[in-house]
N, C-alpha and C positions, 0 to 999 in steps of 0.2 A: 195427574195424570197428562193433562194437556202439556204443562210444562216439560214433562218429560218426552213425550212426542216431539215437541219442538226443537228439544235439543238433540234428540234422536237424529230429526231430519236434517238438522244443520251440520251434525256430525259426518252423516252419510253424504251429503253434499259436499261437504269440505274434503272428504275422501276421494269422491269422485273427480273434484277440482284438483286434488293434488296428481292423481293418475293421469288425468288429461294434460296438465300442465307438464308435468316430466315427460310424458310419451311425446309431447311437440317437441320440448326442448332436446330430447335426445336425438328423435329422428333427425331434426334440423342439424343438430350438431355433427352426427354421423353422417351426414350428407355434404354440408357445406364445408367440413375440415379437408377433405381430399379436394374438393372443387378449389377451394381458396387456394391450397398449396400448389395446385395445378397452375393457377391464374398467376401465383407469385413465380412459378417456374418459367412461365412465358415472358413475364416482366424481366426476370434475369437475363433472359436470351435478346431482350432488347424488342421484342415483338409488340410491346406496348405502345412503341413509337408509331409502328404500322396501324395499329387498331386505333388508335387517337387520330391519326390522319385519314384513314379509311374506314371509319366505323360503320357507314352505310352497307359497304362491302364485306367487312369481316364477319359481321353478325350473320348473314346468310350463307357465307362460306363456311363458318363453324357449325351452323345448323345442318347444311348440307351433309358435311361429314358425320355428325351425329345420326343423322335420318340414316345414311348408308350402313352406319354400324347397326341400327337398330332392326334394320330389315334384315329378314331370313336369308334372302339372297346375299346381302352384303356380308352378313356374318360367316355364312358359308364359305365364302371366296377368301375371306380372311383366316379362317381355321385351317383352309387348305394349305395354306403358306407354312414354311417351316417355324414351328413353335407358336403357330398362331393362335391355338387354343390358350395360350400363356399371356400374349401380348396385346390381343383384342380388348380384353377390359382396361388395361392400362391407357392404350389408345382412346377408349371411350372416356376415362377420366380426364384425359390431356385435352381432348376436344370440348368436354363440359367445361373446363377451365378457362380454354379461350372464348368459348360462349359467354360464360360469366364476364370475363375481362372486356370483351367487346360490346356487350351490352351494357354494362356499367358505364363505359366511356361514351357510349351513344347517347345515355339518359342523362349524362351529367351535366348540370345547369352552369353558365358562366358564373365566375366567383364574384364578379362586383357588378355594379349598376352600368358603369361605363362600357364593361365587356358585353352586357346584355344589350345595349345600345349598339355596339359594333356588329353584334351577332345579327341582330334584327335587320341592320343596314345592308349587310353583306353577304350573308348566308343563306342557301336554300334549306328548309322551304320557308324561313321566317320572311324574308324580303318578298314573296309572292304573296304572302298573306297579310302583311302588316297593314294595307291600305283598306283591308275588311274589318280590322279590330276596331272597338271604339277608342282603344288606346292602343296604339302601334306597338309598344313594348309587350303587349300580350302575345304577340306572334310568337314569342319564345316558346310558349307552351303548346303551339302547333307542332314545333319540333320535338317537344317531349312526348305529345300524344302519339306521333308517328313512330317514335322510338319504342314506345311501348307496344303498339300494334305490330311492329316487325319483330320484336322479341318474344312476345306472347302467343300470337295468333297462330303461326305456323305448327308449333307443337301441339296445340288444343286441336287444330284441324286434323294433323296426322293421325291422332289417337282416334280418329273416326272412320279412318279407312280400313276397312275391315279386312284381316288376313293377310296383311303385307309385313307386318313386323312384330316385334316383341313388344307387347302393350307394356309389361314391367319396365323396360328400358325407356318407353316413351314417356311414361309417368315419371320417370327421373328426370328426364329432359324439359318436361312441363313444370316440374316442381322447382327445379333450378331457373327457369325462366320466369316464375312467378316470384321468385326470392330476389331476382335482377331487377325486375321492375317495380317491386313493392312501395319503394319509397317514394320513386318518381311518378308513380300512378297517384299515389296519395296526395303528393304535392299538387297535380293537375286537378284531381277532383276536389279538392279542397278549395282551391283557389277559383275553380269555376263556379262552384255554388255560390261564393260570396261575391265575386265581381262580374259574374255573366260574361265568361270570357268567349263564348262561341254563340252570343246572342245576335241574330240577324236584323235586329231593330236599326233603322235608318238605311239598310242597304235594299237595292233593287236589282231586277235581272239575275244575269248569270252570278253576281257576287252574293247574292240573296240566297239563291239556289246552292251554292257551295257551302255556305255557313250553314245552312239548314241541314245540308247532308253531313257535315262534320258534327254538327251538334247531336243530330239523330244517332249517328254511329258510334259517337263516345257514349251516350247516355245508355242504348239498348243493345248495341253489339260488342264493343271494346269493354264496357264495364263488367258485364258478365265473364267474358273470357279472361278478364284480370281479376277474378276471384271476388266479385262484389256482387250485390244485389240490386239491381236499379232502383234509384231513388231511397234506398236505406238510410244511406249516411247523408244524403242531403236533409231527408226528414228529421232524422236523429239530431243532426249538428245543429240545424237552423232552428228547429221547432221545440227543442228540447233542451240540448245542451247550452246553447248561448242565451237562451230565455232563463234557465235556471242558474247558469253560471257555476255548476259544479256543485250546488247545494243539494240538500237530500231528496228533493223532489228529481234532480236529474237520474235518468235511468242509468247513467254510468258514473254514478257519484261514489267516491271512495273515502270520503271525509270522516264517516262514522267509523272506519275501520282503523286498525294499528297499521301505518304504512310500512313499518319496519317488519311486519308479520309475513312470512313467506305463504302461510296458509291462507291469509286474508287475501293475498294477491292471487292465489289459486282459485279461490271461490269468486273473485271478481273475474278471472279469464273464464272460467266456465259459465259464468252467468252472461258475460259478453257473447260467448259462442252460441250459447242457446237464443240468445236475442238476434244474433246475426242471422240465422237461419229461420226464425220464426216471428221475429218482433213482439216476442212476449214481454219485453220491457217497454218499449216505446208505445204500443197500441193502447195499453190502459192508460198510460199518461195522455195520449191524444183524446181518447174518450172523455176522461174526467175533467179535461180543460176545453172540451167542445171545438176542437182544432179539426173539424171535418174535412176542409181541403188537403191539409197534410195527411189526415189519416186515407183519403181516397188515394193520394200520390203514393203512399207506402204501399196499400193494398195492391194498387196496379203492379208497382215494382214487384211485389212478392209474387202475384199470378203470372207475370210474364217469367219470372225466374222458375217457377215450378213447370210451367208448359215447357221451358227450355229443358229442365231436367228430364221431363217425360219424353221428350222428343230425342235427346241423347240417348236416353235408355232403350229406345227402339232400335238405335244403330249399335250401342255398345254399353250395356247395363253396368259393366265395371267402371268404366270411365265415367258415366254419370254418378256412380256411388263415389268416386275418387274426387270429383269436383263439389259434390255436396260436403263431403268430409273435408276438404281443404277449405272450403267457407267456414264450416263449423269449427275448425281448429286455428281459424285466423283470430279468434277471440284471443288466443294468447298473446299475439303480437299487438293487437289493439290495447290491451290491458297495459302491457309495457309501456307503450307510447303514452297512455292517460296518466300512469304513474310518474312518468319521468317528468311531465308537464305539471302535475296536479298534487304530487304526494306531500309537498312541503307547504302544505296550506296551514295558516295560523290558527289554530283552534279557537282562539280568542276574537278572531276578526274574520270569520269565513265568507262574508260578503263582500270583502275588500279584494278587489280584483288585484292589487298590486302585493297583496300577500297570499293569494289562493293559487297563484301560477307563478312560473319563472320565464325569464328571457334566455335565450341563449347569449353568451357573451359578445358582446358588439365589437370588442378588441380582437378577439382570437376566431370567432365562427366565421365561417363562409358567409357571403350574403344570402345565399340559400332563396333567392327570391322573396325576401323580406319575411320568410315563416319563423326565423327566430326571433322576431320582436313579438312574442305569444301575448304580453301583456298588454301592449297596444293593440293588438288584434281583439282581444277580449273588451278592451275599452269601446273600441269602434269596429266592430265586424264588418261593416259595409266599405271600410277605407280601403283604398287601392292598395294592392300588395306593394308596388313600389315606393309608397309613402312611408311605411311602418317603420323602417329602419332609421329613416330620419326624423320621425316622430319621437322614436325611442330617445336618440341622440339629444333632442331637443329638449327633452324633459328628465334630463339626468338628475336634477336637483331635486324633482318630486319623487323620483323612484328612491333617491336616498332617503329623503324624508320619511317615505313610506315604508322603509325597510324592504324594498323589493330585491330579489335575489337574481343573479345570473349565473348560468351553468356552463361551464367549459363544455364544448362537443366532445372532447377528447374523453372527460369524465363520463360524459351522457352514455357511453358504451358500456360502463361498468357501474352504472347508477343503481340499478335494482340490486346486483350482487352486493353492493356496499351497503345498502339499505338492510338488506336481510342480515347482513353480518354486524349491522349497528356500528360500522366503522365512520362515524361521524367526524373523526379526525381527518381520514383520508377525503371524505365528500368535502370538508372545509377546503381541503387544497386547490380543489376545482371549482369553487364557488366563491361569490363575492357580492357586497352590496356596492353597486355603481358609486363610484367617486370615493369610497371611505378606505382608509388605510387598514389592510386586513390584518386582523387579530385572530389567529387560527383556532386558539382555545376558546374565544368567545363566540366565534363563528360555529364551533362545534356544537357549543351549548345551545345555540340558537336552532340550529338545525334538528337537533333531538327535540326540542320543544315542538317546533313546527311538523314533526312527523307523528305526533301524539293525536289520538281519535278525538273526534268532537264530543263523543259520548259512548263508552264501552264498559260494560261490567267486567272487575277483575278475573283473571283467569287462575286456576290452579297453578302451582309451581311444575306439576307433571307437564302438563298441556304446553306451558311456555318452553319448558326445556325441549320438548319433542319438536314444538315449532323452531326453535333455534336450530336444533339438529338439521332438521329438513331444510333449513334456510342455509346452512352451510353446503349441502348437496345440491341445492337449486343454485347457489352462487357458482358451484363447479361447473355446471352445465351451461353458464351464460357465455 
């Protein structure tokens, strides 16, 4: 009876995970396809050159246009124009495309380390903040932080103004804003927890106050605006993920699952989503291991988040619900990132960092502020971001001897789909062992081996077939 109930519970959770994941990717694709098409249209007209040259201007200009369309008075004026009831939705999508394009360019990091050095030396706001940073190069993250604030905050605040506009349209704008800054904010959040970017240590007077204000605003104001719970990522990442290195004790471990299974991904995504809004996976770990200081940090962050939601609900309960749902459904994107970095772990050597994660291709990937050197990051989590790429290049012989893998960033966009389709031949085309002549057939066999679960009972042919069929559907939504 107990075995039956466990199987039933797992089946129901898997079904819920599939519904959760499918809904997320359906909504995301339905929204971002027309927005992406509009952005490409602006590029075809050459407006990307203007947006690249004046991103600080084009973001608020496109936002102003969007807020005009969202307002009841603005739409009434547009509808009164000839055929206005037909073309105002097209104008809205076009402005969303311009907003997405401008925001993406605003949050784009320089592609090489020399470019970053030039940016810090010559551009605002980096050059105004470089002297306050423990490492002057860290000032590039001030630019990225300001860009996230400019893209995400106005739509968030506009939704709180009662009665002036259409909430559904504002929620669309806010969702596009979150999609625009998601990778940039992840980059800043991840780097500052490891390298203490906004630490006031060693500063005094005005400089110390400015850095303390920036640190507070990032942790407690911008973090929830950008769809995160204060302290959650910091605690899970530092106190759990890097301590356990993806092992079974890691609250986000996927190593016991078949990483080619779409349903396994769906379970992981739902599990991440629940953990994101409750701490249900992290809190028990912290209690088991006596990490009381980290537990206090997490509970404080969750408390601030709940208070913020209650305050939002007093102003606009629908928007408060949307904010909570956006955080809950972000578990699907977190799972996608986790699988991309850790799905190809060697089941025979799970503790080996060289074999339980991958690097981005050092030859073809953008510098991305050192984030592509993921193996080096796990080997030395406190290493400054500007050193990781050089570390990876200097240890290529070790990478080759250990059988480490590199992932081409172009393939990364289709990684999950190819895993679910079990297209190891296609995966092999975008992956390599550093310094080794590529043998696609041998590499495909290696990738298949690396995707196997560390321990998993065999499934029935019916369930395996259903999983493969749903995997094809999931791949189509990627």
